[in-house]
All heavy atoms as TSV, in Angstrom:
chain	resi	resn	atom	element	x	y	z
A	1	MET	N	N	-40.510	-19.282	29.537
A	1	MET	CA	C	-41.034	-20.095	30.801
A	1	MET	C	C	-40.164	-19.546	31.969
A	1	MET	O	O	-39.016	-19.501	31.906
A	1	MET	CB	C	-40.737	-21.487	30.502
A	1	MET	CG	C	-41.304	-22.456	31.502
A	1	MET	SD	S	-40.957	-24.325	31.285
A	1	MET	CE	C	-41.583	-24.439	29.706
A	2	ASP	N	N	-40.903	-19.474	33.140
A	2	ASP	CA	C	-40.339	-18.836	34.241
A	2	ASP	C	C	-39.585	-20.042	34.990
A	2	ASP	O	O	-39.914	-21.303	34.896
A	2	ASP	CB	C	-41.185	-18.171	35.301
A	2	ASP	CG	C	-42.265	-19.042	35.803
A	2	ASP	OD1	O	-43.184	-19.484	35.187
A	2	ASP	OD2	O	-42.116	-19.403	37.097
A	3	PRO	N	N	-38.516	-19.790	35.892
A	3	PRO	CA	C	-37.765	-20.807	36.530
A	3	PRO	C	C	-38.712	-21.792	37.429
A	3	PRO	O	O	-38.332	-22.921	37.553
A	3	PRO	CB	C	-36.755	-20.048	37.321
A	3	PRO	CG	C	-36.596	-18.790	36.623
A	3	PRO	CD	C	-37.812	-18.429	36.019
A	4	GLN	N	N	-39.726	-21.192	38.044
A	4	GLN	CA	C	-40.451	-21.940	38.971
A	4	GLN	C	C	-41.291	-22.956	38.139
A	4	GLN	O	O	-41.235	-24.200	38.540
A	4	GLN	CB	C	-41.403	-21.131	39.674
A	4	GLN	CG	C	-42.355	-21.828	40.683
A	4	GLN	CD	C	-41.481	-22.683	41.767
A	4	GLN	OE1	O	-40.388	-22.184	42.234
A	4	GLN	NE2	N	-41.972	-23.784	42.158
A	5	THR	N	N	-41.754	-22.647	37.002
A	5	THR	CA	C	-42.538	-23.610	36.149
A	5	THR	C	C	-41.626	-24.627	35.736
A	5	THR	O	O	-41.907	-25.921	35.703
A	5	THR	CB	C	-43.227	-22.920	34.982
A	5	THR	OG1	O	-44.109	-21.790	35.510
A	5	THR	CG2	C	-43.963	-23.814	34.098
A	6	LEU	N	N	-40.456	-24.233	35.174
A	6	LEU	CA	C	-39.329	-25.311	34.750
A	6	LEU	C	C	-39.046	-26.213	35.896
A	6	LEU	O	O	-39.022	-27.451	35.668
A	6	LEU	CB	C	-38.120	-24.537	34.296
A	6	LEU	CG	C	-37.056	-25.254	33.605
A	6	LEU	CD1	C	-37.668	-25.946	32.358
A	6	LEU	CD2	C	-35.955	-24.396	33.138
A	7	LYS	N	N	-38.792	-25.782	37.155
A	7	LYS	CA	C	-38.434	-26.505	38.355
A	7	LYS	C	C	-39.618	-27.498	38.589
A	7	LYS	O	O	-39.405	-28.750	38.809
A	7	LYS	CB	C	-38.309	-25.569	39.443
A	7	LYS	CG	C	-37.895	-26.282	40.749
A	7	LYS	CD	C	-37.712	-25.403	41.982
A	7	LYS	CE	C	-37.457	-26.202	43.179
A	7	LYS	NZ	N	-37.515	-25.327	44.283
A	8	GLU	N	N	-40.831	-27.193	38.402
A	8	GLU	CA	C	-41.933	-27.990	38.666
A	8	GLU	C	C	-42.033	-29.092	37.633
A	8	GLU	O	O	-42.272	-30.303	37.979
A	8	GLU	CB	C	-43.262	-27.274	38.699
A	8	GLU	CG	C	-43.526	-26.350	39.889
A	8	GLU	CD	C	-44.547	-25.336	39.725
A	8	GLU	OE1	O	-45.350	-25.331	38.675
A	8	GLU	OE2	O	-44.768	-24.483	40.570
A	9	ARG	N	N	-41.766	-28.782	36.323
A	9	ARG	CA	C	-41.788	-29.669	35.385
A	9	ARG	C	C	-40.553	-30.734	35.486
A	9	ARG	O	O	-40.811	-31.943	35.245
A	9	ARG	CB	C	-41.691	-29.071	33.934
A	9	ARG	CG	C	-42.997	-28.391	33.595
A	9	ARG	CD	C	-43.008	-27.797	32.270
A	9	ARG	NE	N	-44.301	-27.095	31.932
A	9	ARG	CZ	C	-44.582	-26.609	30.870
A	9	ARG	NH1	N	-43.713	-26.618	29.814
A	9	ARG	NH2	N	-45.807	-26.008	30.746
A	10	ILE	N	N	-39.480	-30.273	35.809
A	10	ILE	CA	C	-38.250	-31.201	35.936
A	10	ILE	C	C	-38.660	-32.038	37.194
A	10	ILE	O	O	-38.221	-33.298	37.203
A	10	ILE	CB	C	-36.992	-30.335	36.268
A	10	ILE	CG1	C	-36.642	-29.543	35.015
A	10	ILE	CG2	C	-35.918	-31.291	36.758
A	10	ILE	CD1	C	-36.209	-30.348	33.849
A	11	SER	N	N	-39.260	-31.613	38.283
A	11	SER	CA	C	-39.520	-32.449	39.472
A	11	SER	C	C	-40.562	-33.539	39.052
A	11	SER	O	O	-40.404	-34.692	39.549
A	11	SER	CB	C	-40.274	-31.456	40.546
A	11	SER	OG	O	-39.298	-30.715	41.105
A	12	ALA	N	N	-41.518	-33.198	38.108
A	12	ALA	CA	C	-42.444	-34.230	37.681
A	12	ALA	C	C	-41.742	-35.336	36.819
A	12	ALA	O	O	-41.971	-36.525	37.037
A	12	ALA	CB	C	-43.472	-33.510	36.818
A	13	ILE	N	N	-40.776	-34.903	36.077
A	13	ILE	CA	C	-40.055	-35.950	35.318
A	13	ILE	C	C	-39.226	-36.728	36.235
A	13	ILE	O	O	-39.061	-37.859	36.048
A	13	ILE	CB	C	-39.123	-35.077	34.225
A	13	ILE	CG1	C	-39.992	-34.580	33.175
A	13	ILE	CG2	C	-38.172	-36.009	33.650
A	13	ILE	CD1	C	-39.247	-33.503	32.187
A	14	GLU	N	N	-38.524	-36.133	37.235
A	14	GLU	CA	C	-37.732	-36.842	38.079
A	14	GLU	C	C	-38.470	-37.798	38.880
A	14	GLU	O	O	-38.060	-38.946	39.163
A	14	GLU	CB	C	-37.016	-35.885	39.110
A	14	GLU	CG	C	-36.064	-36.567	39.953
A	14	GLU	CD	C	-35.267	-35.599	40.770
A	14	GLU	OE1	O	-35.851	-34.571	41.216
A	14	GLU	OE2	O	-33.928	-35.795	41.113
A	15	SER	N	N	-39.732	-37.486	39.292
A	15	SER	CA	C	-40.665	-38.400	39.881
A	15	SER	C	C	-41.054	-39.674	39.086
A	15	SER	O	O	-41.150	-40.722	39.633
A	15	SER	CB	C	-41.837	-37.720	40.490
A	15	SER	OG	O	-42.746	-37.423	39.431
A	16	LYS	N	N	-41.158	-39.427	37.800
A	16	LYS	CA	C	-41.468	-40.542	36.957
A	16	LYS	C	C	-40.396	-41.398	36.693
A	16	LYS	O	O	-40.491	-42.591	36.243
A	16	LYS	CB	C	-42.109	-39.948	35.598
A	16	LYS	CG	C	-43.388	-39.288	35.780
A	16	LYS	CD	C	-43.983	-38.536	34.694
A	16	LYS	CE	C	-45.212	-37.875	34.967
A	16	LYS	NZ	N	-45.661	-37.089	33.941
A	17	ARG	N	N	-39.066	-40.986	36.957
A	17	ARG	CA	C	-37.820	-41.768	36.871
A	17	ARG	C	C	-38.003	-43.092	37.531
A	17	ARG	O	O	-37.528	-44.190	37.177
A	17	ARG	CB	C	-36.616	-40.934	37.293
A	17	ARG	CG	C	-35.334	-41.637	37.096
A	17	ARG	CD	C	-34.197	-40.789	37.543
A	17	ARG	NE	N	-33.069	-41.317	37.224
A	17	ARG	CZ	C	-32.505	-42.468	37.895
A	17	ARG	NH1	N	-33.025	-42.766	38.914
A	17	ARG	NH2	N	-31.359	-42.885	37.590
A	18	GLU	N	N	-38.656	-42.869	38.703
A	18	GLU	CA	C	-38.734	-44.136	39.594
A	18	GLU	C	C	-39.561	-45.169	38.945
A	18	GLU	O	O	-39.222	-46.411	39.006
A	18	GLU	CB	C	-39.475	-43.717	40.952
A	18	GLU	CG	C	-38.668	-42.777	41.701
A	18	GLU	CD	C	-37.204	-43.259	42.067
A	18	GLU	OE1	O	-37.010	-44.522	42.485
A	18	GLU	OE2	O	-36.260	-42.497	41.978
A	19	THR	N	N	-40.651	-44.892	38.110
A	19	THR	CA	C	-41.306	-45.884	37.447
A	19	THR	C	C	-40.602	-46.639	36.477
A	19	THR	O	O	-40.687	-47.848	36.287
A	19	THR	CB	C	-42.532	-45.094	36.677
A	19	THR	OG1	O	-43.316	-44.358	37.677
A	19	THR	CG2	C	-43.519	-46.031	35.914
A	20	LEU	N	N	-39.618	-45.884	35.764
A	20	LEU	CA	C	-38.771	-46.603	34.833
A	20	LEU	C	C	-37.807	-47.530	35.592
A	20	LEU	O	O	-37.539	-48.568	35.026
A	20	LEU	CB	C	-37.892	-45.491	33.943
A	20	LEU	CG	C	-38.625	-44.774	33.008
A	20	LEU	CD1	C	-37.855	-43.612	32.474
A	20	LEU	CD2	C	-39.270	-45.609	31.929
A	21	LEU	N	N	-37.286	-47.159	36.713
A	21	LEU	CA	C	-36.453	-48.018	37.522
A	21	LEU	C	C	-37.146	-49.267	37.814
A	21	LEU	O	O	-36.590	-50.433	37.825
A	21	LEU	CB	C	-35.952	-47.339	38.635
A	21	LEU	CG	C	-34.883	-46.197	38.489
A	21	LEU	CD1	C	-34.626	-45.456	39.772
A	21	LEU	CD2	C	-33.596	-46.757	37.941
A	22	ARG	N	N	-38.521	-49.180	38.298
A	22	ARG	CA	C	-39.200	-50.300	38.601
A	22	ARG	C	C	-39.483	-51.102	37.390
A	22	ARG	O	O	-39.543	-52.458	37.431
A	22	ARG	CB	C	-40.651	-50.013	39.300
A	22	ARG	CG	C	-40.488	-49.463	40.666
A	22	ARG	CD	C	-41.822	-49.285	41.377
A	22	ARG	NE	N	-42.734	-48.519	40.760
A	22	ARG	CZ	C	-42.805	-47.223	40.893
A	22	ARG	NH1	N	-42.115	-46.599	41.762
A	22	ARG	NH2	N	-43.725	-46.546	40.134
A	23	LEU	N	N	-39.762	-50.637	36.239
A	23	LEU	CA	C	-39.824	-51.296	34.914
A	23	LEU	C	C	-38.646	-52.051	34.666
A	23	LEU	O	O	-38.709	-53.337	34.206
A	23	LEU	CB	C	-40.145	-50.353	33.823
A	23	LEU	CG	C	-40.622	-50.913	32.529
A	23	LEU	CD1	C	-41.798	-51.784	32.651
A	23	LEU	CD2	C	-40.820	-49.725	31.489
A	24	LEU	N	N	-37.471	-51.721	34.839
A	24	LEU	CA	C	-36.320	-52.429	34.654
A	24	LEU	C	C	-36.199	-53.644	35.468
A	24	LEU	O	O	-35.454	-54.558	35.062
A	24	LEU	CB	C	-34.959	-51.587	34.952
A	24	LEU	CG	C	-34.537	-50.627	33.884
A	24	LEU	CD1	C	-33.335	-49.827	34.276
A	24	LEU	CD2	C	-34.246	-51.333	32.611
A	25	GLU	N	N	-37.006	-53.665	36.652
A	25	GLU	CA	C	-36.863	-54.983	37.374
A	25	GLU	C	C	-37.636	-56.096	36.791
A	25	GLU	O	O	-37.540	-57.132	37.311
A	25	GLU	CB	C	-37.284	-54.521	38.810
A	25	GLU	CG	C	-36.521	-53.673	39.610
A	25	GLU	CD	C	-37.073	-53.103	40.832
A	25	GLU	OE1	O	-38.135	-53.610	41.174
A	25	GLU	OE2	O	-36.354	-52.291	41.488
A	26	GLN	N	N	-38.459	-55.821	35.818
A	26	GLN	CA	C	-39.338	-56.841	35.211
A	26	GLN	C	C	-38.503	-57.772	34.350
A	26	GLN	O	O	-37.709	-57.364	33.534
A	26	GLN	CB	C	-40.438	-56.186	34.380
A	26	GLN	CG	C	-41.283	-55.233	35.073
A	26	GLN	CD	C	-42.065	-55.903	36.160
A	26	GLN	OE1	O	-42.496	-57.005	35.993
A	26	GLN	NE2	N	-42.224	-55.204	37.299
A	27	PRO	N	N	-38.597	-59.040	34.638
A	27	PRO	CA	C	-37.707	-60.034	33.923
A	27	PRO	C	C	-38.168	-60.209	32.468
A	27	PRO	O	O	-37.347	-60.613	31.622
A	27	PRO	CB	C	-37.903	-61.388	34.726
A	27	PRO	CG	C	-39.339	-61.215	35.379
A	27	PRO	CD	C	-39.535	-59.726	35.703
A	28	ASP	N	N	-39.398	-59.892	32.112
A	28	ASP	CA	C	-39.796	-60.099	30.757
A	28	ASP	C	C	-39.830	-58.959	29.824
A	28	ASP	O	O	-40.584	-58.790	28.969
A	28	ASP	CB	C	-41.182	-60.827	30.880
A	28	ASP	CG	C	-42.203	-59.845	31.490
A	28	ASP	OD1	O	-41.775	-58.941	32.208
A	28	ASP	OD2	O	-43.521	-60.003	31.367
A	29	LEU	N	N	-38.897	-58.025	30.158
A	29	LEU	CA	C	-38.944	-56.769	29.408
A	29	LEU	C	C	-38.226	-56.912	28.000
A	29	LEU	O	O	-38.793	-56.092	27.164
A	29	LEU	CB	C	-38.025	-55.830	30.191
A	29	LEU	CG	C	-38.186	-54.399	29.953
A	29	LEU	CD1	C	-39.591	-53.796	30.160
A	29	LEU	CD2	C	-37.162	-53.460	30.841
A	30	GLY	N	N	-37.534	-57.880	27.853
A	30	GLY	CA	C	-37.022	-58.106	26.479
A	30	GLY	C	C	-36.162	-56.949	25.986
A	30	GLY	O	O	-35.338	-56.248	26.701
A	31	THR	N	N	-36.350	-56.620	24.584
A	31	THR	CA	C	-35.569	-55.513	24.044
A	31	THR	C	C	-36.037	-54.232	24.435
A	31	THR	O	O	-35.302	-53.253	24.152
A	31	THR	CB	C	-35.660	-55.703	22.443
A	31	THR	OG1	O	-37.021	-55.645	22.057
A	31	THR	CG2	C	-35.040	-57.064	21.910
A	32	LEU	N	N	-37.132	-54.048	25.043
A	32	LEU	CA	C	-37.584	-52.738	25.493
A	32	LEU	C	C	-36.658	-52.307	26.514
A	32	LEU	O	O	-36.580	-51.049	26.886
A	32	LEU	CB	C	-39.007	-52.972	26.146
A	32	LEU	CG	C	-39.751	-51.672	26.555
A	32	LEU	CD1	C	-39.756	-50.710	25.368
A	32	LEU	CD2	C	-41.031	-51.978	27.128
A	33	ARG	N	N	-35.888	-53.193	27.342
A	33	ARG	CA	C	-34.898	-52.812	28.181
A	33	ARG	C	C	-33.916	-51.737	27.704
A	33	ARG	O	O	-33.633	-50.831	28.389
A	33	ARG	CB	C	-34.181	-54.002	28.708
A	33	ARG	CG	C	-33.130	-53.687	29.846
A	33	ARG	CD	C	-32.521	-55.010	30.331
A	33	ARG	NE	N	-33.529	-55.965	30.809
A	33	ARG	CZ	C	-34.111	-56.013	32.010
A	33	ARG	NH1	N	-33.717	-55.020	32.846
A	33	ARG	NH2	N	-34.963	-56.791	32.425
A	34	ILE	N	N	-33.557	-51.837	26.454
A	34	ILE	CA	C	-32.634	-50.929	25.794
A	34	ILE	C	C	-33.339	-49.473	25.788
A	34	ILE	O	O	-32.659	-48.462	26.178
A	34	ILE	CB	C	-32.348	-51.340	24.340
A	34	ILE	CG1	C	-31.460	-52.605	24.309
A	34	ILE	CG2	C	-31.585	-50.136	23.694
A	34	ILE	CD1	C	-31.344	-53.276	23.078
A	35	ASP	N	N	-34.640	-49.328	25.527
A	35	ASP	CA	C	-35.279	-48.158	25.357
A	35	ASP	C	C	-35.543	-47.627	26.726
A	35	ASP	O	O	-35.373	-46.363	27.000
A	35	ASP	CB	C	-36.606	-48.203	24.774
A	35	ASP	CG	C	-36.562	-48.647	23.337
A	35	ASP	OD1	O	-35.598	-48.197	22.603
A	35	ASP	OD2	O	-37.391	-49.396	22.771
A	36	VAL	N	N	-35.792	-48.373	27.764
A	36	VAL	CA	C	-35.890	-47.854	29.149
A	36	VAL	C	C	-34.639	-47.373	29.722
A	36	VAL	O	O	-34.546	-46.324	30.260
A	36	VAL	CB	C	-36.529	-49.012	30.039
A	36	VAL	CG1	C	-36.464	-48.486	31.503
A	36	VAL	CG2	C	-37.844	-49.407	29.644
A	37	ASN	N	N	-33.422	-48.079	29.328
A	37	ASN	CA	C	-32.089	-47.576	29.733
A	37	ASN	C	C	-31.768	-46.265	29.088
A	37	ASN	O	O	-31.290	-45.336	29.762
A	37	ASN	CB	C	-31.116	-48.532	29.513
A	37	ASN	CG	C	-30.991	-49.649	30.464
A	37	ASN	OD1	O	-31.067	-49.435	31.694
A	37	ASN	ND2	N	-30.608	-50.872	30.080
A	38	GLN	N	N	-32.173	-46.116	27.954
A	38	GLN	CA	C	-31.939	-44.710	27.125
A	38	GLN	C	C	-32.761	-43.736	27.755
A	38	GLN	O	O	-32.279	-42.577	27.981
A	38	GLN	CB	C	-32.239	-44.949	25.723
A	38	GLN	CG	C	-31.984	-43.824	24.825
A	38	GLN	CD	C	-30.554	-43.332	24.813
A	38	GLN	OE1	O	-29.608	-44.168	24.682
A	38	GLN	NE2	N	-30.329	-42.013	24.713
A	39	ALA	N	N	-34.015	-44.098	28.112
A	39	ALA	CA	C	-34.864	-42.892	28.713
A	39	ALA	C	C	-34.232	-42.611	30.063
A	39	ALA	O	O	-34.265	-41.327	30.365
A	39	ALA	CB	C	-36.363	-43.487	28.771
A	40	LEU	N	N	-33.798	-43.396	30.793
A	40	LEU	CA	C	-33.133	-43.155	32.101
A	40	LEU	C	C	-32.021	-42.255	32.034
A	40	LEU	O	O	-31.780	-41.307	32.741
A	40	LEU	CB	C	-32.730	-44.380	32.853
A	40	LEU	CG	C	-33.928	-45.144	33.626
A	40	LEU	CD1	C	-33.609	-46.489	33.980
A	40	LEU	CD2	C	-34.443	-44.303	34.746
A	41	GLU	N	N	-31.032	-42.611	30.899
A	41	GLU	CA	C	-29.895	-41.798	30.822
A	41	GLU	C	C	-30.305	-40.397	30.293
A	41	GLU	O	O	-29.565	-39.334	30.757
A	41	GLU	CB	C	-29.060	-42.437	29.638
A	41	GLU	CG	C	-28.249	-43.604	29.973
A	41	GLU	CD	C	-27.527	-44.294	28.863
A	41	GLU	OE1	O	-27.317	-43.686	27.764
A	41	GLU	OE2	O	-27.186	-45.373	28.998
A	42	GLU	N	N	-31.249	-40.248	29.511
A	42	GLU	CA	C	-31.730	-38.827	29.026
A	42	GLU	C	C	-32.256	-38.105	30.154
A	42	GLU	O	O	-32.081	-36.862	30.268
A	42	GLU	CB	C	-32.735	-39.090	27.826
A	42	GLU	CG	C	-32.013	-39.479	26.590
A	42	GLU	CD	C	-32.933	-39.552	25.372
A	42	GLU	OE1	O	-33.919	-38.888	25.434
A	42	GLU	OE2	O	-32.521	-40.309	24.436
A	43	ILE	N	N	-33.122	-38.753	31.064
A	43	ILE	CA	C	-33.682	-38.152	32.176
A	43	ILE	C	C	-32.528	-37.597	33.143
A	43	ILE	O	O	-32.466	-36.469	33.702
A	43	ILE	CB	C	-34.692	-38.997	32.978
A	43	ILE	CG1	C	-35.906	-39.098	32.143
A	43	ILE	CG2	C	-34.960	-38.491	34.312
A	43	ILE	CD1	C	-36.918	-40.138	32.673
A	44	ASP	N	N	-31.548	-38.434	33.401
A	44	ASP	CA	C	-30.474	-38.052	34.216
A	44	ASP	C	C	-29.716	-36.897	33.585
A	44	ASP	O	O	-29.260	-35.943	34.282
A	44	ASP	CB	C	-29.509	-39.220	34.383
A	44	ASP	CG	C	-30.124	-40.403	35.310
A	44	ASP	OD1	O	-31.192	-40.089	36.053
A	44	ASP	OD2	O	-29.544	-41.461	35.209
A	45	ASP	N	N	-29.491	-36.901	32.342
A	45	ASP	CA	C	-28.818	-35.747	31.568
A	45	ASP	C	C	-29.561	-34.378	31.824
A	45	ASP	O	O	-29.068	-33.349	32.121
A	45	ASP	CB	C	-28.600	-35.988	30.128
A	45	ASP	CG	C	-27.575	-37.113	29.911
A	45	ASP	OD1	O	-26.752	-37.588	30.920
A	45	ASP	OD2	O	-27.428	-37.670	28.812
A	46	LEU	N	N	-30.855	-34.600	31.652
A	46	LEU	CA	C	-31.655	-33.350	31.792
A	46	LEU	C	C	-31.668	-32.914	33.097
A	46	LEU	O	O	-31.488	-31.618	33.377
A	46	LEU	CB	C	-33.105	-33.844	31.333
A	46	LEU	CG	C	-34.321	-32.723	31.537
A	46	LEU	CD1	C	-34.026	-31.603	30.507
A	46	LEU	CD2	C	-35.639	-33.282	31.500
A	47	ILE	N	N	-31.856	-33.691	34.194
A	47	ILE	CA	C	-31.745	-33.222	35.614
A	47	ILE	C	C	-30.426	-32.672	35.898
A	47	ILE	O	O	-30.272	-31.608	36.532
A	47	ILE	CB	C	-32.064	-34.483	36.550
A	47	ILE	CG1	C	-33.450	-34.890	36.366
A	47	ILE	CG2	C	-31.706	-34.108	37.994
A	47	ILE	CD1	C	-33.944	-36.227	36.959
A	48	ASP	N	N	-29.295	-33.238	35.500
A	48	ASP	CA	C	-27.981	-32.693	35.627
A	48	ASP	C	C	-27.749	-31.369	34.957
A	48	ASP	O	O	-27.215	-30.462	35.634
A	48	ASP	CB	C	-26.799	-33.620	35.063
A	48	ASP	CG	C	-26.663	-34.896	36.019
A	48	ASP	OD1	O	-27.121	-34.993	37.141
A	48	ASP	OD2	O	-26.072	-35.828	35.379
A	49	GLU	N	N	-28.344	-31.246	33.767
A	49	GLU	CA	C	-28.226	-29.927	33.134
A	49	GLU	C	C	-29.007	-28.897	33.904
A	49	GLU	O	O	-28.612	-27.725	33.990
A	49	GLU	CB	C	-28.667	-30.159	31.709
A	49	GLU	CG	C	-28.420	-28.843	30.803
A	49	GLU	CD	C	-28.931	-29.061	29.388
A	49	GLU	OE1	O	-28.727	-30.246	28.881
A	49	GLU	OE2	O	-29.199	-27.960	28.672
A	50	PHE	N	N	-30.164	-29.213	34.352
A	50	PHE	CA	C	-31.039	-28.266	35.165
A	50	PHE	C	C	-30.275	-27.939	36.287
A	50	PHE	O	O	-30.288	-26.735	36.661
A	50	PHE	CB	C	-32.353	-28.896	35.475
A	50	PHE	CG	C	-33.208	-28.098	36.270
A	50	PHE	CD1	C	-33.992	-27.014	35.825
A	50	PHE	CD2	C	-33.178	-28.228	37.701
A	50	PHE	CE1	C	-34.823	-26.251	36.628
A	50	PHE	CE2	C	-34.000	-27.360	38.518
A	50	PHE	CZ	C	-34.867	-26.426	37.826
A	51	LYS	N	N	-29.750	-28.762	37.152
A	51	LYS	CA	C	-28.951	-28.428	38.306
A	51	LYS	C	C	-27.739	-27.562	37.962
A	51	LYS	O	O	-27.437	-26.624	38.866
A	51	LYS	CB	C	-28.557	-29.658	39.025
A	51	LYS	CG	C	-29.730	-30.433	39.616
A	51	LYS	CD	C	-29.249	-31.714	40.441
A	51	LYS	CE	C	-30.510	-32.326	41.081
A	51	LYS	NZ	N	-30.033	-33.656	41.766
A	52	ARG	N	N	-27.162	-27.810	36.884
A	52	ARG	CA	C	-25.922	-26.868	36.482
A	52	ARG	C	C	-26.487	-25.410	36.145
A	52	ARG	O	O	-25.690	-24.436	36.378
A	52	ARG	CB	C	-25.217	-27.484	35.352
A	52	ARG	CG	C	-24.211	-28.617	35.723
A	52	ARG	CD	C	-23.329	-28.880	34.591
A	52	ARG	NE	N	-23.982	-29.229	33.272
A	52	ARG	CZ	C	-24.401	-30.406	32.906
A	52	ARG	NH1	N	-24.310	-31.354	33.590
A	52	ARG	NH2	N	-24.942	-30.443	31.628
A	53	THR	N	N	-27.630	-25.383	35.510
A	53	THR	CA	C	-28.150	-24.162	35.073
A	53	THR	C	C	-28.809	-23.308	36.243
A	53	THR	O	O	-28.599	-22.118	36.346
A	53	THR	CB	C	-29.256	-24.309	34.004
A	53	THR	OG1	O	-28.781	-25.093	32.929
A	53	THR	CG2	C	-29.763	-23.037	33.476
A	54	PHE	N	N	-29.415	-24.017	37.073
A	54	PHE	CA	C	-30.093	-23.478	38.367
A	54	PHE	C	C	-29.498	-24.110	39.544
A	54	PHE	O	O	-30.131	-24.881	40.273
A	54	PHE	CB	C	-31.443	-23.571	38.386
A	54	PHE	CG	C	-32.218	-22.976	37.090
A	54	PHE	CD1	C	-32.531	-23.680	35.994
A	54	PHE	CD2	C	-32.385	-21.709	36.981
A	54	PHE	CE1	C	-33.160	-23.144	34.784
A	54	PHE	CE2	C	-32.979	-21.039	35.912
A	54	PHE	CZ	C	-33.458	-21.745	34.897
A	55	PRO	N	N	-28.188	-23.786	39.836
A	55	PRO	CA	C	-27.686	-24.549	41.143
A	55	PRO	C	C	-28.202	-24.201	42.472
A	55	PRO	O	O	-28.205	-25.045	43.287
A	55	PRO	CB	C	-26.241	-24.005	41.095
A	55	PRO	CG	C	-26.220	-22.806	40.298
A	55	PRO	CD	C	-27.283	-22.825	39.312
A	56	GLU	N	N	-28.913	-23.089	42.462
A	56	GLU	CA	C	-29.657	-22.731	43.808
A	56	GLU	C	C	-30.945	-23.569	43.952
A	56	GLU	O	O	-31.491	-23.527	45.009
A	56	GLU	CB	C	-29.822	-21.251	43.841
A	56	GLU	CG	C	-30.891	-20.733	42.981
A	56	GLU	CD	C	-30.466	-20.614	41.411
A	56	GLU	OE1	O	-29.260	-20.717	41.117
A	56	GLU	OE2	O	-31.379	-20.271	40.604
A	57	SER	N	N	-31.372	-24.145	42.865
A	57	SER	CA	C	-32.776	-24.820	42.993
A	57	SER	C	C	-32.663	-26.062	43.719
A	57	SER	O	O	-31.720	-26.907	43.610
A	57	SER	CB	C	-33.230	-25.221	41.663
A	57	SER	OG	O	-33.483	-23.987	40.850
A	58	GLU	N	N	-33.678	-26.314	44.593
A	58	GLU	CA	C	-33.679	-27.606	45.281
A	58	GLU	C	C	-34.606	-28.536	44.670
A	58	GLU	O	O	-35.763	-28.062	44.380
A	58	GLU	CB	C	-34.359	-27.372	46.748
A	58	GLU	CG	C	-33.475	-26.446	47.701
A	58	GLU	CD	C	-32.293	-27.255	48.285
A	58	GLU	OE1	O	-32.397	-28.458	48.478
A	58	GLU	OE2	O	-31.159	-26.592	48.386
A	59	MET	N	N	-34.168	-29.722	44.290
A	59	MET	CA	C	-35.187	-30.711	43.818
A	59	MET	C	C	-35.821	-31.407	44.927
A	59	MET	O	O	-35.602	-31.231	46.087
A	59	MET	CB	C	-34.347	-31.746	42.949
A	59	MET	CG	C	-33.628	-31.073	41.767
A	59	MET	SD	S	-34.744	-30.204	40.546
A	59	MET	CE	C	-35.410	-31.480	39.884
A	60	ILE	N	N	-36.797	-32.324	44.572
A	60	ILE	CA	C	-37.596	-33.036	45.649
A	60	ILE	C	C	-36.729	-33.798	46.458
A	60	ILE	O	O	-35.830	-34.381	46.151
A	60	ILE	CB	C	-38.535	-34.094	44.771
A	60	ILE	CG1	C	-39.331	-33.466	43.704
A	60	ILE	CG2	C	-39.515	-34.614	45.764
A	60	ILE	CD1	C	-40.156	-34.286	42.926
């Protein structure tokens, strides 16, 4: 996979992160909150790793 395609996919994932943040604001989330928090942590780790691997890349 070329770096540009990878960058596009990471950008798409990063944009979906906002949806998870809005989901956390829901008061009736219950135990699903644990899964949403875990997903956010994994997305953040993925974005950090991408930025370390391709430091010259500009994200959205």
